[in-house]
Residue, then its C-alpha position, 0 to 999 in steps of 0.5 A: m737780393k737781402s730782404s728788409l722788415y717792411s715798417k712804412p707805417y700806414k698813411s691816411p689820406a690827410d696823410l697823404i695829400i700832405k706827402l704829395k704837397s711836399q713833393n710839390l703836386t698841386f690841389i685845386d679841391e683838397q677835400k675833393a681829393q682826400a675823398l677820392l683817396s678814401s675810396i681808391n687804394y693809392f696803390r693802384f692809383k699812384i701809377y697815374l701820377r708817374p707821368f708828372l713826377d720827374a724821375t730824377t728829383k722825385i718831385y713833381k714836375p711844375h704845374s702839375s696837379f692831383e686833378d690832372a692825375y685823376c684825369l688820367y685814372c678817369f680816361d683809362t677806366e673809360l677806356k677799359n669801359v670801352l674797350f670791353a664793350l667791343i672786344s667781349d663780343k668776341q670772347k666765344i673762342n677758347s681752349i681745348r677739347v676736355a673743357l669744351r667738353n666740360e662747358f657743353l656737359r655743364s650746360k643748359d642752355d636749350f640747344a645743348l640740352h637737345y643735342k645732349d639728348k638726341y645725339i652722339n658723334e662717332v668721330s672720337n670715341d673719347f668726345k662721343e658726346m661732343p657736338p660740332f664745332w659750329i654748336i659748341s662755339e657758342l659756349s667757348t671763350f676767347g681764350n678757347i678760340l686761340a689755343i685752337c687757333e694756335s694747335i691747328d695743323k695748316k697741312p691738311f687745309v693746303l689748297p692749289h697755287n700756294q694757298n691755304v683754307l685758314d690763311n684765306l679765312a683770316r683775311e675775311f678778318g682783315a689779316k693777312n694770313l693765320k699766322e697774322l690773325n693769331s698776333w692780333l688775338k693773343l694782343i687782345r687776350d692781353v688787353r681784354n686780360r688787363v681790362a677784367h683785371h681791372s689793371r692800368v691800359w692807357n700807357c701799357n707796353y704791348r706785344e706788337p701785332l704783326g702786319i700792322r704797321q706795314r699798312l700804315n703811311p708815314s703819318e699814320q706810323p706809331s711813335q712807339p711800337n709796343k703801346i696800345y695805338l697799335f691795338f687801336i688800329v687792330l680793332e679799326i681793321l676789325h671794324t672795317n671788315a665787319v668783326i667788331k660792329t661798333p668803330l673805336k675811333p669816335m669814341l675815343k676821340e669823345l674820350f679825348n675831349t673828355h679827358p683833355v689832359v691826356n692829349g699831352f700824353l700821346d706818346s705814352m700811347g704811340i700815338p702819332s700827333g693829328w691821329i686821333v683828330 
């Protein structure tokens, strides 16, 4: 693909308002809109204008307003805050022995200093200074735990009658088996990364978590399986199994009531009608 020199000039907030009005977008308070566009990067904000834009004509649909797009922006920001508060409790779970060892050796926490001063392990010569996992897990990140869960060999954990210790452990989280739980952890990681990097979360495409649709009755089935709705269901399952302390649904209901414009875009989140009531 041939590249061309980028020659578009800078547009001030006032210029952007003129441009958007020429595309049929309405403004209730232009002065407030200009202030918002001065504090929010337009290239981050315009993704929230897209649901109101006719993709064919590049003209905004009738009755579309800047304030409605800002409502979506505020909803997404507050949704990220809610999700981060829930999943940050689970971040003590991530990868691989070298990273964990380095984290442990750098730690100034009392329990780490006490272990380093008094103990070694005899399991591995390369990692003598490493404590048991139930100690070091306190310093591990979500990425660490996910890497461990994905790399574990299930064979040493086989039980009679086709049972497996790791699958039984996964059931404590509400999952059918370790494979299903790992798919949930990957989804949590993906959403967590978008939240942490201040990216849009509300209507993005995500991987579908295993085993979730099969649990839902017909009225709860997602309108789109690769949207954030199934992530909400994963969090509800984790809450039911006491992994997450706070239920998500009441907080979502409050967000939808605060930002009613979002109710017109439930399909963009994969949410079936009637679920949030």
